[in-house]
Phi, psi and omega in degrees: 000319180295316175305312183292329174292320174302315181291323179296315186289325179293316177305314177302312179301316176296322178294314181294328175288330182274343188300317177295326181295314180292323182287328175293320182294324179291340184238097185276004177250150168293162180290155181299324177296321181290317179303310180301315179300319181299315182285333178290327181286333184274333184245139174244145176312129182094350177304142184290169177296326175298319176297313179300312179300318178295320176296320177292319177295320176304332180261013179053038173258110178281121181234159172245152176260124178255104185293335178282328179262352178058059176195155171275144175237144176204162175229127177259115185257138172297129177287353187243346178211149175272357192272347180228139170211171174236128186266134187238130168236130173247110188270137179229169175269188185297336170266017179068019176274143186300136175248298187198160172238145177232136179230143180223140170286135180236126182237141182222153182270146179291000000 
């Protein structure tokens, strides 16, 4: 009985230790907040359009510029599921200098 109790505790500890690893493997995209933080760290208010485009390209984010909304737009799609993506908006001023970045999770049904 003593051994069974020890094995149960050990199993429970292993499951708890593996949970973060398993959840990361199941989600192949960073969180939208993580991505937003990364982009905000790479870009400073007033950065040029060349800098913005370089930062997006370095992260393999293909973006288009919407002159009516004054922003770059991109979508980071999961390579393993169509159900989740991250929508990225890089807002700029009239001279296309960096103002702020916004990221949103997008979920769709199959």
